[in-house]
Structure formats: C-alpha cells, structure tokens
Backbone atoms as SQL, in Angstrom:
CREATE TABLE atoms (id INTEGER PRIMARY KEY, chain TEXT, resi INTEGER, resn TEXT, atom TEXT, x REAL, y REAL, z REAL);
INSERT INTO atoms VALUES
  (1, 'A', 1, 'MET', 'N', -18.223, -49.714, 22.827),
  (2, 'A', 1, 'MET', 'CA', -19.298, -50.389, 23.504),
  (3, 'A', 1, 'MET', 'C', -19.708, -49.561, 24.717),
  (4, 'A', 2, 'GLU', 'N', -20.979, -49.329, 24.868),
  (5, 'A', 2, 'GLU', 'CA', -21.495, -48.550, 25.997),
  (6, 'A', 2, 'GLU', 'C', -21.672, -49.451, 27.204),
  (7, 'A', 3, 'THR', 'N', -21.232, -48.953, 28.371),
  (8, 'A', 3, 'THR', 'CA', -21.410, -49.721, 29.594),
  (9, 'A', 3, 'THR', 'C', -22.751, -49.363, 30.215),
  (10, 'A', 4, 'SER', 'N', -23.327, -50.306, 30.906),
  (11, 'A', 4, 'SER', 'CA', -24.602, -50.019, 31.578),
  (12, 'A', 4, 'SER', 'C', -24.333, -49.177, 32.816),
  (13, 'A', 5, 'LYS', 'N', -25.298, -48.383, 33.173),
  (14, 'A', 5, 'LYS', 'CA', -25.172, -47.513, 34.331),
  (15, 'A', 5, 'LYS', 'C', -26.292, -47.817, 35.312),
  (16, 'A', 6, 'PRO', 'N', -25.982, -47.859, 36.606),
  (17, 'A', 6, 'PRO', 'CA', -27.030, -48.117, 37.591),
  (18, 'A', 6, 'PRO', 'C', -27.918, -46.882, 37.780),
  (19, 'A', 7, 'TYR', 'N', -29.166, -47.098, 38.054),
  (20, 'A', 7, 'TYR', 'CA', -30.097, -45.990, 38.269),
  (21, 'A', 7, 'TYR', 'C', -30.888, -46.172, 39.553),
  (22, 'A', 8, 'GLU', 'N', -30.232, -46.629, 40.600),
  (23, 'A', 8, 'GLU', 'CA', -30.914, -46.710, 41.876),
  (24, 'A', 8, 'GLU', 'C', -30.914, -45.337, 42.532),
  (25, 'A', 9, 'PHE', 'N', -31.626, -45.210, 43.635),
  (26, 'A', 9, 'PHE', 'CA', -31.750, -43.923, 44.315),
  (27, 'A', 9, 'PHE', 'C', -30.408, -43.404, 44.800),
  (28, 'A', 10, 'ALA', 'N', -29.573, -44.283, 45.309),
  (29, 'A', 10, 'ALA', 'CA', -28.276, -43.859, 45.832),
  (30, 'A', 10, 'ALA', 'C', -27.250, -44.954, 45.568),
  (31, 'A', 11, 'ASP', 'N', -25.998, -44.591, 45.652),
  (32, 'A', 11, 'ASP', 'CA', -24.913, -45.553, 45.464),
  (33, 'A', 11, 'ASP', 'C', -24.572, -46.219, 46.800),
  (34, 'A', 12, 'ILE', 'N', -25.548, -46.875, 47.386),
  (35, 'A', 12, 'ILE', 'CA', -25.373, -47.524, 48.688),
  (36, 'A', 12, 'ILE', 'C', -25.681, -49.014, 48.519),
  (37, 'A', 13, 'ASP', 'N', -24.743, -49.864, 48.953),
  (38, 'A', 13, 'ASP', 'CA', -24.965, -51.301, 48.876),
  (39, 'A', 13, 'ASP', 'C', -25.430, -51.877, 50.214),
  (40, 'A', 14, 'GLN', 'N', -24.996, -51.285, 51.310),
  (41, 'A', 14, 'GLN', 'CA', -25.451, -51.681, 52.647),
  (42, 'A', 14, 'GLN', 'C', -25.488, -50.427, 53.513),
  (43, 'A', 15, 'THR', 'N', -26.418, -50.410, 54.453),
  (44, 'A', 15, 'THR', 'CA', -26.493, -49.256, 55.352),
  (45, 'A', 15, 'THR', 'C', -26.935, -49.701, 56.741),
  (46, 'A', 16, 'LEU', 'N', -26.484, -48.977, 57.710),
  (47, 'A', 16, 'LEU', 'CA', -26.897, -49.150, 59.096),
  (48, 'A', 16, 'LEU', 'C', -27.308, -47.764, 59.567),
  (49, 'A', 17, 'ALA', 'N', -28.540, -47.621, 60.038),
  (50, 'A', 17, 'ALA', 'CA', -29.031, -46.290, 60.412),
  (51, 'A', 17, 'ALA', 'C', -29.878, -46.365, 61.674),
  (52, 'A', 18, 'ALA', 'N', -29.856, -45.283, 62.431),
  (53, 'A', 18, 'ALA', 'CA', -30.684, -45.164, 63.631),
  (54, 'A', 18, 'ALA', 'C', -30.989, -43.693, 63.854),
  (55, 'A', 19, 'GLY', 'N', -32.118, -43.431, 64.462),
  (56, 'A', 19, 'GLY', 'CA', -32.485, -42.053, 64.730),
  (57, 'A', 19, 'GLY', 'C', -33.471, -41.953, 65.875),
  (58, 'A', 20, 'LEU', 'N', -33.655, -40.732, 66.326),
  (59, 'A', 20, 'LEU', 'CA', -34.538, -40.457, 67.445),
  (60, 'A', 20, 'LEU', 'C', -35.130, -39.071, 67.247),
  (61, 'A', 21, 'SER', 'N', -36.428, -38.951, 67.443),
  (62, 'A', 21, 'SER', 'CA', -37.037, -37.619, 67.442),
  (63, 'A', 21, 'SER', 'C', -37.810, -37.444, 68.736),
  (64, 'A', 22, 'LEU', 'N', -37.689, -36.256, 69.290),
  (65, 'A', 22, 'LEU', 'CA', -38.332, -35.936, 70.560),
  (66, 'A', 22, 'LEU', 'C', -39.334, -34.814, 70.366),
  (67, 'A', 23, 'SER', 'N', -40.487, -34.973, 70.947),
  (68, 'A', 23, 'SER', 'CA', -41.522, -33.949, 70.909),
  (69, 'A', 23, 'SER', 'C', -41.136, -32.802, 71.836),
  (70, 'A', 24, 'GLY', 'N', -41.425, -31.597, 71.426),
  (71, 'A', 24, 'GLY', 'CA', -41.148, -30.422, 72.242),
  (72, 'A', 24, 'GLY', 'C', -42.016, -30.319, 73.489),
  (73, 'A', 25, 'LYS', 'N', -42.947, -31.237, 73.623),
  (74, 'A', 25, 'LYS', 'CA', -43.814, -31.270, 74.811),
  (75, 'A', 25, 'LYS', 'C', -42.980, -31.313, 76.097),
  (76, 'A', 26, 'ARG', 'N', -41.828, -31.963, 76.025),
  (77, 'A', 26, 'ARG', 'CA', -40.943, -32.096, 77.192),
  (78, 'A', 26, 'ARG', 'C', -40.420, -30.750, 77.692),
  (79, 'A', 27, 'TRP', 'N', -40.289, -29.774, 76.809),
  (80, 'A', 27, 'TRP', 'CA', -39.766, -28.465, 77.206),
  (81, 'A', 27, 'TRP', 'C', -40.776, -27.340, 76.968),
  (82, 'A', 28, 'GLY', 'N', -42.072, -27.706, 76.912),
  (83, 'A', 28, 'GLY', 'CA', -43.132, -26.709, 76.843),
  (84, 'A', 28, 'GLY', 'C', -43.443, -26.174, 75.454),
  (85, 'A', 29, 'ARG', 'N', -43.013, -26.866, 74.387),
  (86, 'A', 29, 'ARG', 'CA', -43.315, -26.458, 73.004),
  (87, 'A', 29, 'ARG', 'C', -43.817, -27.690, 72.268),
  (88, 'A', 30, 'LYS', 'N', -45.073, -28.031, 72.522),
  (89, 'A', 30, 'LYS', 'CA', -45.624, -29.310, 72.066),
  (90, 'A', 30, 'LYS', 'C', -45.585, -29.526, 70.555),
  (91, 'A', 31, 'ASP', 'N', -45.534, -28.479, 69.770),
  (92, 'A', 31, 'ASP', 'CA', -45.513, -28.631, 68.313),
  (93, 'A', 31, 'ASP', 'C', -44.106, -28.592, 67.707),
  (94, 'A', 32, 'ASP', 'N', -43.077, -28.488, 68.550),
  (95, 'A', 32, 'ASP', 'CA', -41.690, -28.510, 68.075),
  (96, 'A', 32, 'ASP', 'C', -41.170, -29.949, 68.095),
  (97, 'A', 33, 'THR', 'N', -40.102, -30.188, 67.331),
  (98, 'A', 33, 'THR', 'CA', -39.463, -31.508, 67.297),
  (99, 'A', 33, 'THR', 'C', -37.949, -31.341, 67.217),
  (100, 'A', 34, 'LEU', 'N', -37.242, -32.161, 67.991),
  (101, 'A', 34, 'LEU', 'CA', -35.795, -32.247, 67.941),
  (102, 'A', 34, 'LEU', 'C', -35.437, -33.638, 67.444),
  (103, 'A', 35, 'GLY', 'N', -34.566, -33.729, 66.462),
  (104, 'A', 35, 'GLY', 'CA', -34.194, -35.031, 65.919),
  (105, 'A', 35, 'GLY', 'C', -32.691, -35.194, 65.820),
  (106, 'A', 36, 'VAL', 'N', -32.246, -36.442, 66.002),
  (107, 'A', 36, 'VAL', 'CA', -30.842, -36.814, 65.858),
  (108, 'A', 36, 'VAL', 'C', -30.813, -38.158, 65.143),
  (109, 'A', 37, 'ALA', 'N', -29.919, -38.308, 64.168),
  (110, 'A', 37, 'ALA', 'CA', -29.823, -39.570, 63.429),
  (111, 'A', 37, 'ALA', 'C', -28.384, -39.807, 63.008),
  (112, 'A', 38, 'GLY', 'N', -28.091, -41.054, 62.735),
  (113, 'A', 38, 'GLY', 'CA', -26.781, -41.420, 62.238),
  (114, 'A', 38, 'GLY', 'C', -26.912, -42.553, 61.241),
  (115, 'A', 39, 'ALA', 'N', -25.990, -42.612, 60.293),
  (116, 'A', 39, 'ALA', 'CA', -25.992, -43.687, 59.299),
  (117, 'A', 39, 'ALA', 'C', -24.558, -43.991, 58.899),
  (118, 'A', 40, 'ILE', 'N', -24.319, -45.253, 58.626),
  (119, 'A', 40, 'ILE', 'CA', -23.056, -45.691, 58.046),
  (120, 'A', 40, 'ILE', 'C', -23.422, -46.443, 56.774),
  (121, 'A', 41, 'ASP', 'N', -22.919, -45.953, 55.637),
  (122, 'A', 41, 'ASP', 'CA', -23.221, -46.549, 54.333),
  (123, 'A', 41, 'ASP', 'C', -21.963, -47.230, 53.795),
  (124, 'A', 42, 'PHE', 'N', -22.177, -48.376, 53.164),
  (125, 'A', 42, 'PHE', 'CA', -21.068, -49.174, 52.650),
  (126, 'A', 42, 'PHE', 'C', -21.232, -49.408, 51.155),
  (127, 'A', 43, 'ILE', 'N', -20.115, -49.570, 50.473),
  (128, 'A', 43, 'ILE', 'CA', -20.091, -49.883, 49.056),
  (129, 'A', 43, 'ILE', 'C', -19.399, -51.245, 48.907),
  (130, 'A', 44, 'SER', 'N', -19.957, -52.104, 48.085),
  (131, 'A', 44, 'SER', 'CA', -19.409, -53.451, 47.917),
  (132, 'A', 44, 'SER', 'C', -18.125, -53.429, 47.094),
  (133, 'A', 45, 'LYS', 'N', -17.355, -54.495, 47.197),
  (134, 'A', 45, 'LYS', 'CA', -16.112, -54.622, 46.418),
  (135, 'A', 45, 'LYS', 'C', -16.409, -54.597, 44.921),
  (136, 'A', 46, 'ILE', 'N', -17.481, -55.254, 44.499),
  (137, 'A', 46, 'ILE', 'CA', -17.808, -55.270, 43.069),
  (138, 'A', 46, 'ILE', 'C', -18.230, -53.886, 42.576),
  (139, 'A', 47, 'HIS', 'N', -18.899, -53.127, 43.439),
  (140, 'A', 47, 'HIS', 'CA', -19.278, -51.749, 43.100),
  (141, 'A', 47, 'HIS', 'C', -18.018, -50.874, 43.002),
  (142, 'A', 48, 'GLN', 'N', -17.070, -51.085, 43.908),
  (143, 'A', 48, 'GLN', 'CA', -15.793, -50.369, 43.844),
  (144, 'A', 48, 'GLN', 'C', -15.073, -50.684, 42.537),
  (145, 'A', 49, 'GLN', 'N', -15.094, -51.961, 42.129),
  (146, 'A', 49, 'GLN', 'CA', -14.434, -52.362, 40.884),
  (147, 'A', 49, 'GLN', 'C', -15.122, -51.733, 39.675),
  (148, 'A', 50, 'TYR', 'N', -16.460, -51.666, 39.713),
  (149, 'A', 50, 'TYR', 'CA', -17.217, -51.032, 38.635),
  (150, 'A', 50, 'TYR', 'C', -16.775, -49.577, 38.452),
  (151, 'A', 51, 'LEU', 'N', -16.617, -48.856, 39.553),
  (152, 'A', 51, 'LEU', 'CA', -16.164, -47.470, 39.479),
  (153, 'A', 51, 'LEU', 'C', -14.714, -47.389, 38.998),
  (154, 'A', 52, 'ALA', 'N', -13.870, -48.302, 39.487),
  (155, 'A', 52, 'ALA', 'CA', -12.460, -48.313, 39.068),
  (156, 'A', 52, 'ALA', 'C', -12.326, -48.586, 37.573),
  (157, 'A', 53, 'ASP', 'N', -13.274, -49.329, 36.995),
  (158, 'A', 53, 'ASP', 'CA', -13.261, -49.634, 35.563),
  (159, 'A', 53, 'ASP', 'C', -13.855, -48.505, 34.726),
  (160, 'A', 54, 'GLY', 'N', -14.195, -47.387, 35.365),
  (161, 'A', 54, 'GLY', 'CA', -14.710, -46.235, 34.630),
  (162, 'A', 54, 'GLY', 'C', -16.207, -46.060, 34.712),
  (163, 'A', 55, 'GLY', 'N', -16.886, -46.926, 35.461),
  (164, 'A', 55, 'GLY', 'CA', -18.331, -46.800, 35.620),
  (165, 'A', 55, 'GLY', 'C', -18.697, -45.579, 36.443),
  (166, 'A', 56, 'LEU', 'N', -19.895, -45.082, 36.217),
  (167, 'A', 56, 'LEU', 'CA', -20.396, -43.923, 36.959),
  (168, 'A', 56, 'LEU', 'C', -21.651, -44.324, 37.712),
  (169, 'A', 57, 'GLY', 'N', -21.812, -43.801, 38.900),
  (170, 'A', 57, 'GLY', 'CA', -23.025, -44.028, 39.664),
  (171, 'A', 57, 'GLY', 'C', -23.955, -42.840, 39.524),
  (172, 'A', 58, 'ILE', 'N', -25.127, -42.964, 40.101),
  (173, 'A', 58, 'ILE', 'CA', -26.107, -41.879, 40.034),
  (174, 'A', 58, 'ILE', 'C', -25.618, -40.671, 40.846),
  (175, 'A', 59, 'LEU', 'N', -24.860, -40.910, 41.917),
  (176, 'A', 59, 'LEU', 'CA', -24.322, -39.822, 42.738),
  (177, 'A', 59, 'LEU', 'C', -22.801, -39.749, 42.710),
  (178, 'A', 60, 'ILE', 'N', -22.136, -40.888, 42.520),
  (179, 'A', 60, 'ILE', 'CA', -20.678, -40.908, 42.464),
  (180, 'A', 60, 'ILE', 'C', -20.288, -40.842, 41.003),
  (181, 'A', 61, 'GLY', 'N', -19.741, -39.715, 40.589),
  (182, 'A', 61, 'GLY', 'CA', -19.470, -39.535, 39.178),
  (183, 'A', 61, 'GLY', 'C', -18.012, -39.367, 38.832),
  (184, 'A', 62, 'ASP', 'N', -17.104, -39.637, 39.793),
  (185, 'A', 62, 'ASP', 'CA', -15.700, -39.392, 39.482),
  (186, 'A', 62, 'ASP', 'C', -14.877, -40.658, 39.324),
  (187, 'A', 63, 'GLY', 'N', -15.542, -41.792, 39.235),
  (188, 'A', 63, 'GLY', 'CA', -14.813, -43.023, 38.933),
  (189, 'A', 63, 'GLY', 'C', -14.058, -43.599, 40.101),
  (190, 'A', 64, 'LYS', 'N', -12.756, -43.783, 39.942),
  (191, 'A', 64, 'LYS', 'CA', -11.937, -44.543, 40.886),
  (192, 'A', 64, 'LYS', 'C', -12.041, -44.045, 42.323),
  (193, 'A', 65, 'LEU', 'N', -11.958, -45.002, 43.248),
  (194, 'A', 65, 'LEU', 'CA', -11.890, -44.710, 44.676),
  (195, 'A', 65, 'LEU', 'C', -10.528, -45.178, 45.177),
  (196, 'A', 66, 'PRO', 'N', -9.524, -44.288, 45.227),
  (197, 'A', 66, 'PRO', 'CA', -8.187, -44.721, 45.629),
  (198, 'A', 66, 'PRO', 'C', -8.114, -45.192, 47.084),
  (199, 'A', 67, 'HIS', 'N', -8.936, -44.630, 47.954),
  (200, 'A', 67, 'HIS', 'CA', -8.940, -44.993, 49.375),
  (201, 'A', 67, 'HIS', 'C', -10.381, -45.145, 49.858),
  (202, 'A', 68, 'PRO', 'N', -11.053, -46.223, 49.466),
  (203, 'A', 68, 'PRO', 'CA', -12.466, -46.384, 49.833),
  (204, 'A', 68, 'PRO', 'C', -12.662, -46.597, 51.329),
  (205, 'A', 69, 'GLY', 'N', -13.791, -46.130, 51.803),
  (206, 'A', 69, 'GLY', 'CA', -14.157, -46.317, 53.200),
  (207, 'A', 69, 'GLY', 'C', -15.640, -46.063, 53.364),
  (208, 'A', 70, 'PRO', 'N', -16.214, -46.475, 54.473),
  (209, 'A', 70, 'PRO', 'CA', -17.644, -46.254, 54.684),
  (210, 'A', 70, 'PRO', 'C', -17.968, -44.767, 54.810),
  (211, 'A', 71, 'GLU', 'N', -19.117, -44.389, 54.278),
  (212, 'A', 71, 'GLU', 'CA', -19.596, -43.015, 54.404),
  (213, 'A', 71, 'GLU', 'C', -20.370, -42.936, 55.717),
  (214, 'A', 72, 'GLU', 'N', -19.997, -42.017, 56.587),
  (215, 'A', 72, 'GLU', 'CA', -20.614, -41.889, 57.907),
  (216, 'A', 72, 'GLU', 'C', -21.310, -40.538, 57.998),
  (217, 'A', 73, 'ILE', 'N', -22.555, -40.565, 58.449),
  (218, 'A', 73, 'ILE', 'CA', -23.364, -39.343, 58.487),
  (219, 'A', 73, 'ILE', 'C', -23.999, -39.197, 59.871),
  (220, 'A', 74, 'VAL', 'N', -23.869, -38.011, 60.432),
  (221, 'A', 74, 'VAL', 'CA', -24.572, -37.649, 61.666),
  (222, 'A', 74, 'VAL', 'C', -25.399, -36.422, 61.336),
  (223, 'A', 75, 'GLU', 'N', -26.665, -36.442, 61.731),
  (224, 'A', 75, 'GLU', 'CA', -27.565, -35.327, 61.423),
  (225, 'A', 75, 'GLU', 'C', -28.386, -34.973, 62.655),
  (226, 'A', 76, 'THR', 'N', -28.636, -33.683, 62.813),
  (227, 'A', 76, 'THR', 'CA', -29.535, -33.210, 63.852),
  (228, 'A', 76, 'THR', 'C', -30.391, -32.084, 63.276),
  (229, 'A', 77, 'TYR', 'N', -31.614, -31.984, 63.769),
  (230, 'A', 77, 'TYR', 'CA', -32.483, -30.899, 63.304),
  (231, 'A', 77, 'TYR', 'C', -33.391, -30.452, 64.436),
  (232, 'A', 78, 'TYR', 'N', -33.874, -29.231, 64.299),
  (233, 'A', 78, 'TYR', 'CA', -34.885, -28.705, 65.214),
  (234, 'A', 78, 'TYR', 'C', -35.961, -28.059, 64.361),
  (235, 'A', 79, 'SER', 'N', -37.192, -28.484, 64.555),
  (236, 'A', 79, 'SER', 'CA', -38.334, -27.908, 63.848),
  (237, 'A', 79, 'SER', 'C', -39.163, -27.117, 64.857),
  (238, 'A', 80, 'ALA', 'N', -39.265, -25.813, 64.627),
  (239, 'A', 80, 'ALA', 'CA', -39.996, -24.921, 65.529),
  (240, 'A', 80, 'ALA', 'C', -41.310, -24.493, 64.880),
  (241, 'A', 81, 'ALA', 'N', -42.398, -24.735, 65.575),
  (242, 'A', 81, 'ALA', 'CA', -43.701, -24.290, 65.095),
  (243, 'A', 81, 'ALA', 'C', -43.812, -22.787, 65.333),
  (244, 'A', 82, 'LEU', 'N', -43.914, -22.026, 64.247),
  (245, 'A', 82, 'LEU', 'CA', -44.042, -20.575, 64.360),
  (246, 'A', 82, 'LEU', 'C', -45.502, -20.179, 64.562),
  (247, 'A', 83, 'THR', 'N', -46.387, -20.870, 63.838),
  (248, 'A', 83, 'THR', 'CA', -47.837, -20.718, 63.982),
  (249, 'A', 83, 'THR', 'C', -48.448, -22.102, 63.787),
  (250, 'A', 84, 'LYS', 'N', -49.760, -22.207, 63.779),
  (251, 'A', 84, 'LYS', 'CA', -50.421, -23.498, 63.544),
  (252, 'A', 84, 'LYS', 'C', -50.131, -24.039, 62.148),
  (253, 'A', 85, 'THR', 'N', -49.839, -23.167, 61.186),
  (254, 'A', 85, 'THR', 'CA', -49.643, -23.596, 59.802),
  (255, 'A', 85, 'THR', 'C', -48.235, -23.334, 59.255),
  (256, 'A', 86, 'LEU', 'N', -47.325, -22.851, 60.103),
  (257, 'A', 86, 'LEU', 'CA', -45.992, -22.488, 59.633),
  (258, 'A', 86, 'LEU', 'C', -44.923, -23.015, 60.596),
  (259, 'A', 87, 'ALA', 'N', -43.901, -23.715, 60.030),
  (260, 'A', 87, 'ALA', 'CA', -42.808, -24.247, 60.853),
  (261, 'A', 87, 'ALA', 'C', -41.472, -23.945, 60.184),
  (262, 'A', 88, 'LEU', 'N', -40.467, -23.660, 61.001),
  (263, 'A', 88, 'LEU', 'CA', -39.112, -23.418, 60.537),
  (264, 'A', 88, 'LEU', 'C', -38.223, -24.521, 61.094),
  (265, 'A', 89, 'SER', 'N', -37.455, -25.175, 60.215),
  (266, 'A', 89, 'SER', 'CA', -36.526, -26.230, 60.639),
  (267, 'A', 89, 'SER', 'C', -35.101, -25.827, 60.311),
  (268, 'A', 90, 'LEU', 'N', -34.210, -26.078, 61.256),
  (269, 'A', 90, 'LEU', 'CA', -32.781, -25.893, 61.056),
  (270, 'A', 90, 'LEU', 'C', -32.139, -27.269, 61.128),
  (271, 'A', 91, 'ASP', 'N', -31.214, -27.548, 60.206),
  (272, 'A', 91, 'ASP', 'CA', -30.644, -28.881, 60.056),
  (273, 'A', 91, 'ASP', 'C', -29.131, -28.781, 59.919),
  (274, 'A', 92, 'ALA', 'N', -28.413, -29.688, 60.569),
  (275, 'A', 92, 'ALA', 'CA', -26.953, -29.754, 60.426),
  (276, 'A', 92, 'ALA', 'C', -26.551, -31.207, 60.229),
  (277, 'A', 93, 'GLN', 'N', -25.675, -31.441, 59.259),
  (278, 'A', 93, 'GLN', 'CA', -25.157, -32.783, 58.992),
  (279, 'A', 93, 'GLN', 'C', -23.636, -32.723, 58.933),
  (280, 'A', 94, 'LEU', 'N', -23.014, -33.817, 59.300),
  (281, 'A', 94, 'LEU', 'CA', -21.579, -33.978, 59.116),
  (282, 'A', 94, 'LEU', 'C', -21.382, -35.308, 58.405),
  (283, 'A', 95, 'VAL', 'N', -20.755, -35.259, 57.222),
  (284, 'A', 95, 'VAL', 'CA', -20.529, -36.452, 56.417),
  (285, 'A', 95, 'VAL', 'C', -19.030, -36.729, 56.373),
  (286, 'A', 96, 'THR', 'N', -18.635, -37.889, 56.860),
  (287, 'A', 96, 'THR', 'CA', -17.253, -38.328, 56.817),
  (288, 'A', 96, 'THR', 'C', -17.089, -39.297, 55.655),
  (289, 'A', 97, 'ASN', 'N', -16.023, -39.174, 54.918),
  (290, 'A', 97, 'ASN', 'CA', -15.755, -39.993, 53.720),
  (291, 'A', 97, 'ASN', 'C', -16.880, -39.871, 52.697),
  (292, 'A', 98, 'PRO', 'N', -17.231, -38.652, 52.274),
  (293, 'A', 98, 'PRO', 'CA', -18.306, -38.501, 51.287),
  (294, 'A', 98, 'PRO', 'C', -18.027, -39.330, 50.033),
  (295, 'A', 99, 'ALA', 'N', -19.051, -39.981, 49.524),
  (296, 'A', 99, 'ALA', 'CA', -18.964, -40.835, 48.331),
  (297, 'A', 99, 'ALA', 'C', -17.936, -41.951, 48.526),
  (298, 'A', 100, 'TYR', 'N', -17.789, -42.417, 49.769),
  (299, 'A', 100, 'TYR', 'CA', -16.934, -43.564, 50.115),
  (300, 'A', 100, 'TYR', 'C', -15.446, -43.318, 49.889),
  (301, 'A', 101, 'ASN', 'N', -15.020, -42.071, 49.890),
  (302, 'A', 101, 'ASN', 'CA', -13.631, -41.755, 49.610),
  (303, 'A', 101, 'ASN', 'C', -12.986, -41.138, 50.844),
  (304, 'A', 102, 'ARG', 'N', -12.024, -41.832, 51.429),
  (305, 'A', 102, 'ARG', 'CA', -11.337, -41.346, 52.633),
  (306, 'A', 102, 'ARG', 'C', -10.531, -40.068, 52.370),
  (307, 'A', 103, 'ASP', 'N', -10.306, -39.752, 51.091),
  (308, 'A', 103, 'ASP', 'CA', -9.579, -38.533, 50.740),
  (309, 'A', 103, 'ASP', 'C', -10.461, -37.288, 50.804),
  (310, 'A', 104, 'ARG', 'N', -11.758, -37.476, 50.990),
  (311, 'A', 104, 'ARG', 'CA', -12.687, -36.337, 51.034),
  (312, 'A', 104, 'ARG', 'C', -13.190, -36.128, 52.455),
  (313, 'A', 105, 'GLY', 'N', -13.643, -34.906, 52.694),
  (314, 'A', 105, 'GLY', 'CA', -14.359, -34.609, 53.923),
  (315, 'A', 105, 'GLY', 'C', -13.448, -34.414, 55.106),
  (316, 'A', 106, 'PRO', 'N', -14.047, -34.279, 56.244),
  (317, 'A', 106, 'PRO', 'CA', -15.494, -34.316, 56.453),
  (318, 'A', 106, 'PRO', 'C', -16.176, -33.103, 55.815),
  (319, 'A', 107, 'ALA', 'N', -17.435, -33.296, 55.467),
  (320, 'A', 107, 'ALA', 'CA', -18.210, -32.247, 54.809),
  (321, 'A', 107, 'ALA', 'C', -19.373, -31.828, 55.706),
  (322, 'A', 108, 'PRO', 'N', -19.334, -30.599, 56.233),
  (323, 'A', 108, 'PRO', 'CA', -20.486, -30.100, 56.999),
  (324, 'A', 108, 'PRO', 'C', -21.559, -29.573, 56.040),
  (325, 'A', 109, 'ILE', 'N', -22.803, -29.862, 56.350),
  (326, 'A', 109, 'ILE', 'CA', -23.933, -29.415, 55.523),
  (327, 'A', 109, 'ILE', 'C', -24.959, -28.774, 56.442),
  (328, 'A', 110, 'PHE', 'N', -25.413, -27.591, 56.088),
  (329, 'A', 110, 'PHE', 'CA', -26.405, -26.874, 56.886),
  (330, 'A', 110, 'PHE', 'C', -27.599, -26.530, 56.005),
  (331, 'A', 111, 'ALA', 'N', -28.785, -26.557, 56.597),
  (332, 'A', 111, 'ALA', 'CA', -29.993, -26.258, 55.825),
  (333, 'A', 111, 'ALA', 'C', -31.025, -25.587, 56.723),
  (334, 'A', 112, 'ALA', 'N', -31.895, -24.841, 56.088),
  (335, 'A', 112, 'ALA', 'CA', -33.062, -24.249, 56.756),
  (336, 'A', 112, 'ALA', 'C', -34.259, -24.507, 55.851),
  (337, 'A', 113, 'ARG', 'N', -35.388, -24.872, 56.455),
  (338, 'A', 113, 'ARG', 'CA', -36.607, -25.138, 55.689),
  (339, 'A', 113, 'ARG', 'C', -37.769, -24.383, 56.319),
  (340, 'A', 114, 'LEU', 'N', -38.591, -23.845, 55.490),
  (341, 'A', 114, 'LEU', 'CA', -39.826, -23.208, 55.939),
  (342, 'A', 114, 'LEU', 'C', -40.973, -24.041, 55.376),
  (343, 'A', 115, 'HIS', 'N', -41.821, -24.565, 56.252),
  (344, 'A', 115, 'HIS', 'CA', -42.935, -25.425, 55.838),
  (345, 'A', 115, 'HIS', 'C', -44.251, -24.719, 56.135),
  (346, 'A', 116, 'ALA', 'N', -45.040, -24.533, 55.092),
  (347, 'A', 116, 'ALA', 'CA', -46.384, -23.932, 55.248),
  (348, 'A', 116, 'ALA', 'C', -47.416, -24.999, 54.905),
  (349, 'A', 117, 'GLN', 'N', -48.426, -25.100, 55.717),
  (350, 'A', 117, 'GLN', 'CA', -49.488, -26.088, 55.498),
  (351, 'A', 117, 'GLN', 'C', -50.823, -25.377, 55.504),
  (352, 'A', 118, 'PHE', 'N', -51.595, -25.640, 54.447),
  (353, 'A', 118, 'PHE', 'CA', -52.905, -24.971, 54.315),
  (354, 'A', 118, 'PHE', 'C', -54.018, -25.979, 54.274);
C-alpha cells in the first residue's frame, strides 16, 4: 500500500519570524540595503510520527527524527548597488537543528547574488 506524501512548500507546521532591513541612506549609499532576520520553525508531534513511520517530506527525506527540536535560522545580507541596473548581494545564514534534528548542525550557509535589471 502506498502512503500519501505531503507536497507543501516546506516541512514547517508552525513558525515565528522577524526581520529588519535598513536603507543605505543612513551611511551615504542610498541604493544599498542591510538586512537581518531570524526564524524558529516547529514540527508537530503528528508530523514527527509520520516521519517515524517511514513517511517522507518535501524537504525532510530521511525519515525518523531521533532527537527532534525546533529549526532556528539567523540570516543577514548586504545588497550593494554597483550601478543603477546592477546589484551584488552577500548573504550568510546559520541554521541550528536543520530539518528539526538536534543531531545535525549548526549549518552555515553563504551565498552571493548578482541582480541585473533592464
């Protein structure tokens, strides 16, 4: 018998998030932006049981969670306007208990993006 699989955007049952972005106008770079955000994501007991029974999520694909805990994320980024149509962003994240598993992490994630607008 095939089990049903969830197809939501993420394996999150509850979340608490906050963030702040500041315009570079404060330091003389009006087209730049500095951002900081944090989130705490939770998984329900029934969702934990679904995974323990062999279910797979859209992002959590390894089944059992021997030591479940909230996934905690802190992110910061800086977007620098290089020209009127080109911006470079640098991003850093730290994820504690990735995929709700206290046995994992913390996981640092770094990214760079180049945005061109025509």
